[in-house]
C-alpha positions in Angstrom: -12.6 -18.0 -37.7 -10.0 -16.3 -39.8 -6.4 -15.6 -38.9 -7.0 -11.9 -38.1 -10.0 -12.8 -35.9 -7.9 -15.4 -34.0 -5.2 -12.8 -33.5 -7.7 -10.3 -32.2 -9.0 -12.8 -29.6 -5.5 -13.7 -28.5 -4.6 -10.0 -28.2 -7.4 -9.3 -25.8 -7.6 -12.7 -23.9 -4.6 -14.6 -22.7 -5.1 -18.4 -23.1 -1.6 -19.6 -22.6 -0.5 -20.9 -19.1 1.7 -18.6 -16.9 4.6 -21.0 -16.3 6.2 -21.5 -12.9 9.9 -21.7 -13.8 12.9 -21.3 -11.6 12.6 -17.6 -12.1 9.2 -17.6 -10.3 11.0 -18.5 -7.1 13.2 -15.5 -7.3 12.8 -12.6 -4.9 11.5 -9.3 -6.2 14.0 -6.5 -6.5 14.6 -4.6 -3.3 13.7 -1.3 -5.0 10.1 -2.4 -5.2 9.9 -2.7 -1.5 10.1 1.0 -0.8 8.1 1.7 -4.0 5.2 -0.5 -3.0 5.0 1.0 0.5 5.1 4.5 -1.0 2.4 3.6 -3.5 0.2 2.1 -0.7 0.5 5.3 1.4 -0.2 7.5 -1.6 -3.4 5.5 -2.3 -4.5 4.9 1.3 -3.9 8.3 2.9 -6.5 10.2 0.8 -8.9 7.3 1.1 -8.3 7.3 4.9 -9.2 11.0 5.1 -12.4 10.4 3.1 -13.2 7.3 5.2 -12.7 9.3 8.4 -15.3 11.8 7.1 -17.7 9.1 6.1 -19.0 8.4 9.6 -22.3 10.1 9.0 -22.6 9.1 5.3 -25.4 6.8 4.1 -24.4 3.1 4.0 -24.5 3.1 0.2 -21.7 5.8 0.1 -19.6 3.9 2.7 -19.7 0.9 0.4 -18.2 2.9 -2.5 -14.7 1.3 -2.1 -16.3 -2.2 -2.1 -18.2 -1.3 -5.3 -15.0 -0.2 -7.0 -13.1 -3.2 -5.8 -15.3 -5.4 -8.0 -13.8 -3.8 -11.0 -10.4 -2.4 -9.9 -7.9 -4.9 -8.5 -10.4 -6.5 -6.0 -12.3 -9.0 -8.1 -9.7 -9.1 -10.9 -6.9 -10.2 -8.6 -8.2 -13.8 -8.9 -8.9 -13.5 -12.6 -5.7 -15.2 -13.6 -6.1 -18.3 -11.4 -6.8 -20.6 -14.3 -3.7 -19.5 -16.1 -1.6 -20.0 -12.9 -3.1 -23.5 -12.4 -2.2 -24.5 -15.9 1.3 -23.1 -15.5 1.9 -25.2 -12.3 1.2 -28.4 -14.3 3.8 -28.7 -17.0 2.4 -29.7 -20.4 -1.2 -29.6 -19.1 -3.6 -31.2 -21.6 -6.7 -29.5 -23.0 -8.8 -31.8 -20.9 -7.0 -30.8 -17.7 -7.5 -27.2 -18.6 -11.2 -27.6 -19.1 -11.4 -29.7 -15.9 -9.8 -26.9 -13.8 -12.2 -24.4 -15.4 -15.1 -26.5 -14.2 -13.6 -27.4 -10.8 -13.5 -23.7 -9.9 -17.2 -23.0 -10.2 -18.1 -26.5 -8.9 -16.2 -25.8 -5.6 -17.9 -22.4 -5.4 -21.3 -23.9 -5.9 -20.7 -26.6 -3.2 -19.8 -23.8 -0.8 -22.9 -21.9 -1.8 -25.0 -24.9 -1.0 -23.3 -25.3 2.4 -24.1 -21.6 3.1 -27.8 -22.4 2.6 -27.7 -25.4 4.9 -25.3 -24.1 7.6 -25.1 -20.3 7.4 -23.5 -19.6 10.7 -20.6 -22.2 10.4 -20.2 -21.1 6.8 -19.8 -17.4 7.9 -17.3 -18.4 10.5 -15.4 -20.5 8.0 -15.4 -17.5 5.5 -14.0 -15.1 8.2 -11.3 -17.7 9.2 -10.5 -18.4 5.6 -10.1 -14.7 4.8 -7.8 -14.3 7.9 -5.6 -17.0 6.5 -5.8 -15.9 2.9 -5.1 -12.2 3.5 -2.4 -13.2 5.9 -0.7 -15.5 3.4 -0.7 -12.7 0.8 1.2 -10.4 3.2 3.5 -13.2 4.2 4.6 -13.9 0.7 5.6 -10.4 0.0 7.3 -9.9 3.4 9.5 -12.8 2.5 10.0 -12.3 -1.3 9.9 -8.5 -1.4 11.0 -7.2 2.0 13.5 -10.1 2.5 12.0 -11.2 5.9 13.8 -14.5 5.7 13.5 -15.0 9.4 9.8 -15.9 8.8 10.9 -18.9 6.7 13.4 -20.2 9.1 10.7 -20.8 11.7 7.3 -22.5 11.3 6.1 -20.7 14.5 7.0 -17.2 13.1 5.5 -18.0 9.7 2.1 -18.9 11.2 2.2 -16.1 13.7 2.8 -13.7 10.8 0.1 -15.1 8.6 -2.6 -15.0 11.4 -1.5 -11.6 12.8 -1.6 -10.0 9.4 -4.9 -11.6 8.5 -6.6 -10.9 11.9 -5.9 -7.1 11.7 -8.3 -6.5 8.7 -10.8 -9.2 9.8 -11.0 -8.7 13.5 -9.8 -5.2 14.4 -12.8 -3.4 12.8 -15.0 -5.1 15.4 -13.4 -3.0 18.2 -14.3 0.6 17.6 -16.8 -0.2 14.8 -18.5 -3.0 16.8 -22.1 -2.2 15.9 -21.4 -2.1 12.2 -19.3 -5.2 12.4 -22.2 -7.1 14.1 -24.7 -5.8 11.4 -22.2 -7.0 8.7 -21.8 -10.5 10.3 -25.6 -10.8 10.7 -26.2 -9.7 7.1 -24.0 -12.4 5.6 -25.4 -15.1 7.8 -28.9 -14.0 6.9 -28.3 -13.9 3.2 -26.5 -17.2 3.2 -29.3 -19.2 4.9 -32.4 -17.0 5.0 -32.4 -17.1 8.8 -32.0 -14.4 11.3 -29.2 -14.9 13.9 -28.7 -12.4 16.7 -24.9 -12.3 17.1 -25.0 -10.8 20.6 -21.6 -12.2 21.5 -20.0 -9.6 19.1 -21.5 -6.7 21.1 -20.6 -8.3 24.4 -16.9 -8.8 23.7 -15.5 -5.8 21.8 -12.1 -6.2 23.4 -11.7 -9.6 21.8 -11.4 -7.8 18.4 -8.6 -5.7 19.7 -6.5 -8.0 21.9 -6.3 -11.0 19.4 -4.7 -9.0 16.5 -2.7 -6.9 18.9 -1.4 -9.9 20.8 -0.5 -11.9 17.7 1.3 -8.9 16.1 3.2 -8.0 19.2 4.3 -11.7 19.8 5.3 -12.1 16.2 7.4 -9.0 16.1 9.0 -9.7 19.5 10.0 -13.3 18.5 11.2 -12.1 15.1 13.5 -9.6 16.9 14.9 -12.4 19.0 15.6 -14.6 16.0 17.1 -12.0 13.6 20.3 -12.7 11.8 22.7 -10.2 10.4 21.2 -8.0 7.6 17.6 -8.7 8.5 16.9 -5.5 10.5 15.6 -3.6 7.6 13.1 -6.4 6.8 11.8 -6.4 10.4 11.4 -2.6 10.2 9.3 -2.9 7.1 7.3 -5.7 8.8 6.6 -3.5 11.8 5.8 -0.4 9.6 3.3 -2.3 7.6 1.7 -3.8 10.7 1.5 -0.3 12.3 -0.1 1.2 9.2 -2.7 -1.5 9.0 -3.4 -1.2 12.8 -4.0 2.5 12.5 -6.1 2.0 9.4 -8.5 -0.5 10.8 -8.7 1.1 14.2 -9.7 4.6 13.1 -11.2 4.2 9.5 -14.9 3.2 9.6 -15.2 -0.6 9.0 -17.0 -0.7 5.6 -14.8 1.9 4.1 -11.6 0.4 5.6 -12.3 -3.2 4.4 -13.3 -2.2 0.9 -10.2 0.0 0.4 -7.9 -2.6 1.9 -9.3 -5.3 -0.4 -8.6 -3.3 -3.5 -5.6 -1.2 -2.7 -3.6 -3.4 -0.4 -4.3 -7.1 -0.6 -5.3 -7.3 -4.3 -2.6 -4.8 -5.5 0.0 -6.9 -3.8 -1.3 -10.2 -5.3 -1.4 -8.4 -8.7 2.3 -7.6 -8.3 3.0 -11.2 -7.5 1.2 -12.4 -10.7 3.0 -9.9 -12.9 6.4 -10.9 -11.5 5.7 -14.6 -12.4 4.4 -13.8 -15.9 7.3 -13.4 -18.3 5.8 -10.5 -20.2 4.6 -8.8 -17.0 8.1 -9.1 -15.5 9.8 -7.5 -18.5 7.3 -4.6 -18.4 7.8 -4.1 -14.7 11.5 -4.1 -15.0 11.4 -1.6 -17.8 8.7 0.6 -16.2 6.3 0.2 -19.2 3.3 0.9 -17.1 0.8 1.4 -19.9 1.7 -2.0 -21.4 1.6 -3.5 -17.9 -2.0 -2.3 -17.5 -3.0 -3.9 -20.8 -1.2 -7.1 -19.8 -3.2 -7.2 -16.6 -6.4 -7.0 -18.6 -5.2 -9.8 -20.9 -4.5 -12.1 -17.9 -7.6 -11.3 -15.8 -10.2 -9.7 -18.0 -12.2 -12.8 -19.2 -12.5 -14.5 -15.8 -13.3 -11.2 -14.0 -16.2 -10.7 -16.5 -17.5 -14.2 -15.8 -17.1 -13.7 -12.0 -19.1 -10.5 -12.3 -21.8 -12.3 -14.2 -21.9 -14.9 -11.4 -22.1 -12.2 -8.8 -24.9 -10.5 -10.7 -26.7 -13.8 -10.5 -26.2 -14.0 -6.8 -27.4 -10.4 -6.3 -30.5 -11.1 -8.5 -31.6 -14.0 -6.3 -34.6 -13.3 -4.1 -32.6 -13.0 -0.9 -34.3 -9.9 0.5 -35.5 -9.1 3.9 -37.6 -6.0 4.4 -36.1 -3.1 6.3 -32.5 -4.4 6.3 -30.1 -1.8 5.1 -27.2 -4.1 4.5 -28.8 -6.6 2.1 -26.7 -5.6 -0.8 -23.5 -6.0 1.2 -24.6 -9.4 2.6 -25.3 -10.7 -0.9 -22.1 -9.2 -2.3 -20.0 -10.8 0.5 -21.8 -14.1 -0.1 -20.7 -14.0 -3.8 -17.1 -13.0 -2.8 -16.9 -15.8 -0.2 -17.7 -18.6 -2.6 -14.9 -17.3 -5.0 -12.5 -16.9 -2.1 -12.4 -20.6 -1.4 -11.0 -21.9 -4.7 -8.8 -18.8 -5.0 -7.2 -19.6 -1.7 -6.5 -23.2 -2.8 -4.7 -21.8 -5.9 -2.6 -19.4 -3.8 -1.7 -22.3 -1.4 -0.2 -24.2 -4.4 1.6 -21.1 -5.5 3.1 -20.7 -2.0 4.3 -24.3 -2.1 6.1 -23.8 -5.4 7.5 -20.3 -4.7 8.4 -20.3 -1.0 11.4 -22.4 -0.1 11.8 -23.0 3.6 15.2 -22.2 4.9 16.0 -24.9 7.5 13.3 -25.0 10.1 14.1 -24.4 13.7 10.7 -24.9 15.3 
């Protein structure tokens, strides 16, 4: 391969680690706090209106945000995991890099095998894992962007925040959208193990899906209010505002539309901001508002692994996992594919949190 050809590959595909330096522990500029909230509302409000109108649409149309999330932010938000892993290990060898590339799909395949053997426990694990992962994503930005330092002074507040934020998107849709939620849960269990489970408990306990996220959120905000120190009021207001927006979103927007939109335009967008702030080039382009270059940098960081993940998802979708007369087969198989990628991705984010979040002296 000649010099020009090598340059072309490097230009389109980033192969160098994203290093975790002292700068990676820095908080994001406060101006991004209002900007991100404004961007979220700008994206979610029209999607919310469309979602509200989607009650009577065919299921395939309701899944449109989920389709789009496979290409825009959603699937790509984990596409830089290999570069982040390499960056966490200083002077990582070529053998280590190849090993991490192999470990990612191996862990996913092990989880896929467990799905086949124990579909119901695997589905419950996936929902619990997603509660934790989506909550940890919001927790990081609450601390590093909105300056909610009170969450890092208390282990209790930290975990209440993680589980309250994660339970809103995962549990709340099961309240007013109970029947769709049950069909969704039965679909992923059925596709995982080729067995039919009637999850009657979901239909019999709709209030569980309201009271758990409501209770966790109310308790977290109340205890945070009691533990505030000077100058942290603004952070708590942002915390309450975001929780309120998410509550309204998942309470009144149909579940399939709400979850697909949230995955792409809330969770993944925020994780993307975190990656670009760690990345040296991404940070420079963020600070100078070079948004066109920033988009290209995002493609450099995530493009290759996103493509490989989509190929893997296509393989999952092509498997003979069909049941006649079931309308949500595609969704079940897509969520099965997403679930096996979520496990290794969550492990990577846990290591990122360990390096980037410094506990301020713990009080409980």
